[in-house]
Structure formats: C-alpha cells, structure tokens
VMD Tcl script that builds the backbone (N, CA, C; Angstrom):
set m [mol new atoms 279]
animate dup $m
set s [atomselect $m all]
$s set {name element resname resid chain x y z} {
  {N N MET 1 A -41.412 16.130 -18.430}
  {CA C MET 1 A -40.199 15.669 -19.174}
  {C C MET 1 A -39.423 14.453 -18.559}
  {N N LYS 2 A -39.235 13.594 -19.464}
  {CA C LYS 2 A -38.653 12.243 -18.728}
  {C C LYS 2 A -37.213 12.354 -18.924}
  {N N THR 3 A -36.385 12.014 -17.929}
  {CA C THR 3 A -34.903 12.114 -18.027}
  {C C THR 3 A -34.358 10.609 -18.146}
  {N N LYS 4 A -33.209 10.674 -18.784}
  {CA C LYS 4 A -32.574 9.261 -18.973}
  {C C LYS 4 A -31.566 8.999 -18.050}
  {N N SER 5 A -31.725 7.818 -17.435}
  {CA C SER 5 A -30.684 7.497 -16.352}
  {C C SER 5 A -29.625 6.718 -16.853}
  {N N VAL 6 A -28.250 7.014 -16.235}
  {CA C VAL 6 A -27.252 6.215 -16.827}
  {C C VAL 6 A -26.638 6.012 -15.457}
  {N N SER 7 A -25.857 4.730 -15.549}
  {CA C SER 7 A -25.156 4.308 -14.549}
  {C C SER 7 A -24.073 4.734 -14.613}
  {N N LEU 8 A -23.248 4.754 -13.284}
  {CA C LEU 8 A -21.876 4.890 -13.209}
  {C C LEU 8 A -20.804 4.152 -14.143}
  {N N GLY 9 A -21.429 2.781 -14.031}
  {CA C GLY 9 A -20.574 1.746 -14.998}
  {C C GLY 9 A -20.651 2.225 -16.277}
  {N N GLU 10 A -21.751 2.529 -16.890}
  {CA C GLU 10 A -21.782 2.933 -18.296}
  {C C GLU 10 A -20.786 4.133 -18.493}
  {N N ILE 11 A -20.924 5.287 -17.644}
  {CA C ILE 11 A -19.951 6.363 -17.781}
  {C C ILE 11 A -18.587 5.831 -17.868}
  {N N LEU 12 A -18.187 5.071 -16.820}
  {CA C LEU 12 A -16.892 4.535 -16.767}
  {C C LEU 12 A -16.533 3.738 -18.047}
  {N N ALA 13 A -17.245 3.014 -18.446}
  {CA C ALA 13 A -16.955 2.133 -19.793}
  {C C ALA 13 A -16.544 2.925 -20.915}
  {N N LYS 14 A -17.514 4.158 -21.097}
  {CA C LYS 14 A -17.332 5.142 -22.046}
  {C C LYS 14 A -16.164 5.893 -21.886}
  {N N GLU 15 A -15.929 6.464 -20.751}
  {CA C GLU 15 A -14.691 7.332 -20.513}
  {C C GLU 15 A -13.338 6.522 -20.465}
  {N N SER 16 A -13.475 5.395 -20.225}
  {CA C SER 16 A -12.216 4.660 -20.006}
  {C C SER 16 A -11.519 4.400 -21.473}
  {N N LYS 17 A -12.321 4.716 -22.636}
  {CA C LYS 17 A -11.651 4.522 -23.682}
  {C C LYS 17 A -10.706 5.826 -24.045}
  {N N ASN 18 A -11.135 6.694 -23.099}
  {CA C ASN 18 A -10.074 8.064 -23.328}
  {C C ASN 18 A -8.719 7.565 -22.444}
  {N N GLU 19 A -7.594 7.745 -22.931}
  {CA C GLU 19 A -6.489 7.307 -22.339}
  {C C GLU 19 A -6.050 8.246 -21.144}
  {N N GLU 20 A -6.527 9.412 -21.567}
  {CA C GLU 20 A -6.056 10.398 -20.434}
  {C C GLU 20 A -7.016 10.258 -19.217}
  {N N PHE 21 A -8.217 9.998 -19.329}
  {CA C PHE 21 A -9.006 9.803 -18.281}
  {C C PHE 21 A -8.611 8.487 -17.531}
  {N N ARG 22 A -8.245 7.299 -18.355}
  {CA C ARG 22 A -8.021 6.308 -17.735}
  {C C ARG 22 A -6.989 6.171 -16.924}
  {N N LEU 23 A -5.916 6.854 -17.255}
  {CA C LEU 23 A -4.826 7.012 -16.441}
  {C C LEU 23 A -5.119 7.787 -15.028}
  {N N ALA 24 A -5.636 8.983 -15.262}
  {CA C ALA 24 A -6.140 9.672 -14.047}
  {C C ALA 24 A -6.936 8.922 -12.999}
  {N N PHE 25 A -7.842 8.158 -13.574}
  {CA C PHE 25 A -8.863 7.216 -12.802}
  {C C PHE 25 A -7.942 6.240 -12.158}
  {N N GLU 26 A -7.070 5.642 -12.758}
  {CA C GLU 26 A -6.125 4.530 -12.294}
  {C C GLU 26 A -5.192 5.139 -11.126}
  {N N GLN 27 A -4.894 6.343 -11.347}
  {CA C GLN 27 A -3.901 6.942 -10.345}
  {C C GLN 27 A -4.637 7.113 -9.140}
  {N N ARG 28 A -5.944 7.830 -9.317}
  {CA C ARG 28 A -6.798 8.140 -8.237}
  {C C ARG 28 A -7.162 6.881 -7.404}
  {N N ARG 29 A -7.411 5.645 -7.997}
  {CA C ARG 29 A -7.725 4.545 -7.529}
  {C C ARG 29 A -6.680 3.996 -6.509}
  {N N PHE 30 A -5.203 4.153 -6.982}
  {CA C PHE 30 A -4.183 3.745 -6.433}
  {C C PHE 30 A -4.119 4.547 -5.231}
  {N N TYR 31 A -4.144 5.968 -5.089}
  {CA C TYR 31 A -4.015 6.753 -4.047}
  {C C TYR 31 A -4.932 6.307 -2.887}
  {N N LEU 32 A -6.350 5.944 -3.330}
  {CA C LEU 32 A -7.202 5.551 -2.293}
  {C C LEU 32 A -6.982 4.141 -1.798}
  {N N GLN 33 A -6.375 3.326 -2.678}
  {CA C GLN 33 A -6.108 1.936 -2.120}
  {C C GLN 33 A -5.129 2.226 -1.047}
  {N N VAL 34 A -3.834 2.834 -1.430}
  {CA C VAL 34 A -2.976 3.102 -0.277}
  {C C VAL 34 A -3.578 3.640 0.979}
  {N N ALA 35 A -4.346 4.612 0.859}
  {CA C ALA 35 A -5.131 5.333 2.004}
  {C C ALA 35 A -5.768 4.458 2.901}
  {N N HIS 36 A -6.472 3.339 2.096}
  {CA C HIS 36 A -7.443 2.449 2.867}
  {C C HIS 36 A -6.252 1.387 3.491}
  {N N LEU 37 A -5.295 0.936 2.657}
  {CA C LEU 37 A -4.331 0.000 3.550}
  {C C LEU 37 A -3.785 0.621 4.565}
  {N N ILE 38 A -3.159 2.022 4.666}
  {CA C ILE 38 A -2.577 2.538 5.708}
  {C C ILE 38 A -3.326 2.667 6.896}
  {N N THR 39 A -4.646 3.041 6.705}
  {CA C THR 39 A -5.489 3.388 7.792}
  {C C THR 39 A -5.919 1.909 8.370}
  {N N LYS 40 A -6.127 0.900 7.544}
  {CA C LYS 40 A -6.494 -0.489 8.194}
  {C C LYS 40 A -5.362 -0.935 8.934}
  {N N LEU 41 A -4.089 -0.969 8.423}
  {CA C LEU 41 A -3.040 -1.395 9.122}
  {C C LEU 41 A -2.726 -0.622 10.456}
  {N N ARG 42 A -2.940 0.758 10.382}
  {CA C ARG 42 A -2.670 1.576 11.711}
  {C C ARG 42 A -3.543 1.242 12.732}
  {N N THR 43 A -4.888 1.452 12.284}
  {CA C THR 43 A -5.884 1.105 13.244}
  {C C THR 43 A -6.109 -0.287 13.835}
  {N N SER 44 A -5.634 -1.351 13.188}
  {CA C SER 44 A -5.568 -2.669 13.456}
  {C C SER 44 A -4.508 -2.709 14.437}
  {N N GLN 45 A -3.319 -2.027 14.735}
  {CA C GLN 45 A -2.376 -1.887 15.547}
  {C C GLN 45 A -2.809 -0.942 16.705}
  {N N ARG 46 A -3.722 -0.352 16.512}
  {CA C ARG 46 A -4.232 0.734 17.707}
  {C C ARG 46 A -3.205 1.844 17.882}
  {N N LEU 47 A -2.785 2.338 16.774}
  {CA C LEU 47 A -2.009 3.246 16.681}
  {C C LEU 47 A -2.505 4.596 16.335}
  {N N THR 48 A -2.249 5.575 17.092}
  {CA C THR 48 A -2.750 7.149 16.471}
  {C C THR 48 A -1.771 7.372 15.296}
  {N N GLN 49 A -2.404 8.239 14.628}
  {CA C GLN 49 A -1.640 8.842 13.618}
  {C C GLN 49 A -0.333 9.464 13.903}
  {N N ALA 50 A -0.475 10.278 15.053}
  {CA C ALA 50 A 0.730 10.781 15.683}
  {C C ALA 50 A 1.848 9.661 16.091}
  {N N ALA 51 A 1.473 8.589 16.567}
  {CA C ALA 51 A 2.366 7.816 16.944}
  {C C ALA 51 A 3.057 6.881 15.636}
  {N N LEU 52 A 2.230 6.475 14.696}
  {CA C LEU 52 A 2.659 6.254 13.319}
  {C C LEU 52 A 3.736 7.043 12.971}
  {N N ALA 53 A 3.343 8.371 12.855}
  {CA C ALA 53 A 4.286 9.487 12.243}
  {C C ALA 53 A 5.647 9.417 13.068}
  {N N ARG 54 A 5.688 9.375 14.336}
  {CA C ARG 54 A 6.714 9.362 15.084}
  {C C ARG 54 A 7.681 8.244 14.663}
  {N N MET 55 A 7.073 7.051 14.696}
  {CA C MET 55 A 7.579 5.676 14.244}
  {C C MET 55 A 8.368 5.748 12.833}
  {N N ALA 56 A 7.651 6.563 11.929}
  {CA C ALA 56 A 8.180 6.431 10.616}
  {C C ALA 56 A 9.104 7.536 10.190}
  {N N GLY 57 A 9.242 8.461 11.263}
  {CA C GLY 57 A 9.813 9.727 10.887}
  {C C GLY 57 A 9.324 10.655 9.933}
  {N N VAL 58 A 8.046 10.779 10.040}
  {CA C VAL 58 A 7.413 11.687 9.259}
  {C C VAL 58 A 6.076 12.478 10.093}
  {N N SER 59 A 5.554 13.385 9.418}
  {CA C SER 59 A 4.749 14.255 10.253}
  {C C SER 59 A 3.486 13.698 10.545}
  {N N GLN 60 A 2.851 14.024 11.311}
  {CA C GLN 60 A 1.331 13.544 11.552}
  {C C GLN 60 A 0.376 13.915 10.456}
  {N N PRO 61 A 0.597 15.368 10.175}
  {CA C PRO 61 A -0.242 15.843 8.670}
  {C C PRO 61 A -0.090 15.057 7.434}
  {N N MET 62 A 1.212 14.432 7.145}
  {CA C MET 62 A 1.737 13.412 6.243}
  {C C MET 62 A 0.848 12.166 6.311}
  {N N ILE 63 A 0.800 11.686 7.415}
  {CA C ILE 63 A -0.173 10.445 7.874}
  {C C ILE 63 A -1.546 10.843 7.479}
  {N N ALA 64 A -2.058 11.988 7.808}
  {CA C ALA 64 A -3.574 12.447 7.627}
  {C C ALA 64 A -3.827 12.531 5.982}
  {N N ARG 65 A -2.865 13.040 5.511}
  {CA C ARG 65 A -3.037 13.236 3.969}
  {C C ARG 65 A -3.022 11.935 3.387}
  {N N LEU 66 A -2.098 11.064 3.568}
  {CA C LEU 66 A -2.035 9.688 3.034}
  {C C LEU 66 A -3.284 9.123 3.389}
  {N N GLU 67 A -3.898 8.861 4.387}
  {CA C GLU 67 A -5.044 8.458 4.788}
  {C C GLU 67 A -6.343 9.057 4.126}
  {N N ARG 68 A -6.311 10.123 3.706}
  {CA C ARG 68 A -7.409 10.782 3.159}
  {C C ARG 68 A -7.518 10.526 1.527}
  {N N GLY 69 A -6.232 10.209 1.162}
  {CA C GLY 69 A -6.028 9.727 -0.290}
  {C C GLY 69 A -5.762 11.209 -1.038}
  {N N ASP 70 A -5.215 12.084 -0.299}
  {CA C ASP 70 A -4.832 13.493 -1.061}
  {C C ASP 70 A -3.949 13.273 -1.784}
  {N N SER 71 A -4.026 13.544 -3.069}
  {CA C SER 71 A -3.139 13.475 -4.090}
  {C C SER 71 A -2.362 14.844 -4.438}
  {N N SER 72 A -2.778 15.890 -3.690}
  {CA C SER 72 A -2.093 17.240 -4.026}
  {C C SER 72 A -0.656 17.119 -3.609}
  {N N ARG 73 A -0.334 16.400 -2.607}
  {CA C ARG 73 A 1.021 16.123 -1.951}
  {C C ARG 73 A 1.516 14.940 -1.925}
  {N N THR 74 A 1.591 14.114 -2.787}
  {CA C THR 74 A 1.937 12.447 -2.851}
  {C C THR 74 A 3.277 12.292 -2.190}
  {N N PRO 75 A 3.250 11.182 -1.396}
  {CA C PRO 75 A 4.515 10.993 -0.883}
  {C C PRO 75 A 5.584 10.164 -1.653}
  {N N THR 76 A 6.674 9.944 -1.477}
  {CA C THR 76 A 7.445 9.360 -2.339}
  {C C THR 76 A 7.374 7.887 -1.962}
  {N N PHE 77 A 7.768 6.924 -2.880}
  {CA C PHE 77 A 7.787 5.602 -2.463}
  {C C PHE 77 A 8.757 5.196 -1.410}
  {N N GLU 78 A 9.735 6.071 -1.099}
  {CA C GLU 78 A 10.493 5.839 0.065}
  {C C GLU 78 A 9.997 6.265 1.472}
  {N N THR 79 A 8.868 7.281 1.432}
  {CA C THR 79 A 8.232 7.570 2.419}
  {C C THR 79 A 7.150 6.421 2.952}
  {N N LEU 80 A 6.481 5.983 1.703}
  {CA C LEU 80 A 5.835 4.893 1.871}
  {C C LEU 80 A 6.250 3.715 2.515}
  {N N ALA 81 A 7.528 3.382 1.981}
  {CA C ALA 81 A 8.167 2.056 2.264}
  {C C ALA 81 A 8.646 2.375 3.900}
  {N N ARG 82 A 8.892 3.609 4.369}
  {CA C ARG 82 A 9.265 3.804 5.850}
  {C C ARG 82 A 7.898 3.596 6.757}
  {N N ILE 83 A 6.804 4.197 6.305}
  {CA C ILE 83 A 5.696 3.847 7.006}
  {C C ILE 83 A 5.240 2.632 7.149}
  {N N LEU 84 A 5.234 1.839 5.916}
  {CA C LEU 84 A 4.964 0.383 5.905}
  {C C LEU 84 A 6.087 -0.263 6.810}
  {N N LYS 85 A 7.212 0.105 6.893}
  {CA C LYS 85 A 8.030 -0.661 7.815}
  {C C LYS 85 A 7.877 -0.423 9.424}
  {N N ALA 86 A 7.392 0.740 9.455}
  {CA C ALA 86 A 6.941 1.068 10.891}
  {C C ALA 86 A 5.924 0.333 11.506}
  {N N LEU 87 A 4.961 -0.142 10.208}
  {CA C LEU 87 A 3.928 -0.995 10.811}
  {C C LEU 87 A 4.064 -2.441 10.658}
  {N N GLY 88 A 5.465 -2.886 10.435}
  {CA C GLY 88 A 5.889 -4.100 10.329}
  {C C GLY 88 A 5.873 -4.750 8.978}
  {N N TYR 89 A 5.825 -4.231 7.803}
  {CA C TYR 89 A 5.655 -4.741 6.631}
  {C C TYR 89 A 6.734 -3.990 5.881}
  {N N GLU 90 A 7.034 -4.733 4.489}
  {CA C GLU 90 A 8.024 -4.323 3.818}
  {C C GLU 90 A 7.249 -4.255 2.165}
  {N N MET 91 A 7.888 -3.121 1.669}
  {CA C MET 91 A 7.095 -2.494 0.320}
  {C C MET 91 A 7.850 -3.258 -0.697}
  {N N LYS 92 A 7.384 -3.979 -1.604}
  {CA C LYS 92 A 8.202 -4.503 -2.904}
  {C C LYS 92 A 7.470 -4.046 -4.075}
  {N N ILE 93 A 8.388 -3.558 -4.999}
  {CA C ILE 93 A 7.787 -2.991 -6.095}
  {C C ILE 93 A 8.339 -3.772 -7.371}
}
mol reanalyze $m
mol bondsrecalc $m
mol representation Tube
mol addrep $m
C-alpha cells in the first residue's frame, strides 16, 4: 500500500483558512518568539533564571515557563515589560 506524503507547509496552508486555527497558531508563535527572545537576552548577559527573576521581581518558575513558551499561565504585558527592563530593554506596543 502506497501512502501519500503531505508537507507541513501544505497542511498549514490548508488549515490557515480556518480563522480559529490561524488565531491559535499565531498566538502560539508569539509565545515561542517571546520565549526565544528572553532566553537569548538572558544567556547573552550570562544571567541565570534565578538572577533574572530577582532583578525583575518575579519568580524563577515564571522565567522558566516563559522561556519554555508555556501558554498555560501567560504573563501579563506588565510582567514582560519588567523582565525586559531588567535585561536593559524597553517594551513598546
């Protein structure tokens, strides 16, 4: 039996026509982009998660969840701004 292969791009192209899927996909991508940015900035400054958490006034588990892209307990924009400020950046929306 021969199976048909489908690329991820083809699946995404088809599913992105569904508004609910597209919104969920974009939301997840945002969390992962934030996770990558915070991790990159923190490690470039040679900070531990605990050190960054102390500087930003948040818990170390919050930093860990943020860096994993965990969307189950999303931080507020205020919290993100505090973390970025601790890293020497300003968040503008």
